C-alpha positions, 0 to 999 in steps of 0.5 A: 087866344092872343097872337101878338107878341108881348112887349118882351117877346117883340124885343126878343124877336128883334134881337134874334132877327138882328143876330140871325141876319148878321150870322147867316151864310150862303149854304145852298151850294153846299147843302144838298139833301144826302150829300153834305152835312157840313153846313148843319154842323157849322150853323149849330156851332155858330149858334152855340158860340153866339149864345143862341144854341139849344136855347131852352136847355139847361146851361150845364149842357150848353143851353141858355135856359130860355123859355119855350116861347123864346125858343119858338120865336127863334125857330120862326126867325130862322125860317124867315131868314131862309136858314131854318132848313139847317136846324130842321135837318138837325132835328133828329139830333137836337129834337129827338136824340138830345131830348131822350137823353135829357129826359131818360138818360143817366147823368154820365150819358148826359155828361158824355153827349149833350154838350157835344150835341149843343156845339154841333160836334156830334150828329145822331140818327134814329135806328127804329124802323125795320123792313117789317116794323114801320108804323107798328114799331113794337114789331121790331125784330132786331135782337139784343142778347146780354153778354157780360157787361156788353150786349150783342145786337143783330138786325136790320133798320131802314129809312134811317135819315142821315145815317151816313153822317151820323156819329151816334144813334138812338137804337130800339132792340128786342131783348126778350121775345117771350113777352108781349111785344111792347114789353120786351124792348130795350133802348141803347145809344150806339156809337155808329163807328162800332165794328159791325155797323154797316150803312147803305144809302138809298138813292132816292128819286130826288137824287138825294140819299138822306134815307139809309139801310143800316145793318147790325152784325154782332155789334157790341154795345156796353151796357153803360149805353143802355137808356132805361131799364131792360125790357122797358124800351117802349117807354123811352121810345115814346119819349122820342116819338113825341118829341119827334112830332113836336120837332117836325111840326114846330115851324110849318114850312109851306113855301108859299113864297116860292109858289107866289114867285113862280106864278109871276115868272111863268108865261102861259099862252094868254100871258103871265100865269098870275093874270090867269083866273084859274091860277089866281083861284088856285093861288088863293086856295094855297094862301088860305091853307098857308095862313091856316098853317101859320095860325096853328103855329101861332096857337102853339106859340100862344099856348106856350106864351101863357104857360099852357101845354100845347094841344094836338097842334103838332100831330095835326100840323104834321098830318096836314103838311105832307098831303097838302104840300104834295098837292100844291107842288103838283099844281106848281108842276102844272104851271111849268108844263113840260119844263117841270121835268127839267131839273134846272127849270126853276130856281136851280131845281129846287122846286123839282127836288121838293116835288120828288122829296115831298112824299117822304114828309107823309111817311117820316115822323108818322104816317097819315094813318097813324096821325089820324089814329092818334087824333081820333083816339087821343083827342076825339076820344073815338074807340081805338082800333083792335089790337089782337096781338097786344097781350101775345108773346112776341115769339108766338105771333103768327108770321107770313101765311 
């Protein structure tokens, strides 16, 4: 395993770094989670116009046909410059919707959507989770019924990130309740401006509203917007989910520099926090974790650089990120003491926002429990959990009491 850049990779990294530094902009006053998506569209358009957008995509869809390692290097340099959060916020569009269309969509669907996504013209959301179907995605109840060349969809989705800004959505529905739950699903592309689509933002403790409820009332979707065959939506959804975890975990944001700065600025009763032995011990622990996450990212980079498929880095990184990040943010609040409750106590409230938002990191893209199952069953080869309803027709599965 070699974590060093090759000469060609080092040269590419320098070019990427120089371009990012010359084109980045101050978005902090504009981009507040759940309130303004314009900076995300703007940054995607700047990257596209500068020849750095959707690097690994085919040129015919607005990409640059770069290698996966070049794409990863650019993401690392975005994170280094502090503007990577905009690409992370756009990961549903780029890493999930576009990836699914590219792998599973028709040529007409690719022509209609991919170049607009590459230019930052269209934002997408993901209509998967429902009030009674989160981790068990195959348990969804949103119905799609065929009506000539259209489908009529009724149901409710929840925890839909950025639905209030989205132009389009990827949607999983139940088209046949008479077969086992994994076999009766059909996947669609949905215009979010369609009649019958209602978005209700969910006000979160952080003050943002990046999660939403979405209600679908007699929504008509042309059959031309169906992705994959009728009843085979589970396979298409798996493509989305695999790309989702890779998109979330491709660059691990640990924010160690924020904590390092905080320990130098906070005054304790015996002097600056950085001089306190207990604080230094905690800081050392945070640093070891920070470097461990860097190593996971570098393992992914090394595998891609050598032409190998990455291993379980994405699932492992996603699992570690949420829980550990929540823990060190709690330590940061201990340092701020009662001042931690003030929204402007540190960095204009960025730390407070992160603390109140971090629990979402443990849910989105797969809960801790689901990721442990994936690692246990698919990486360690442990026996799978019993799934007694796997072969039962969906409409025969007992509900309620």
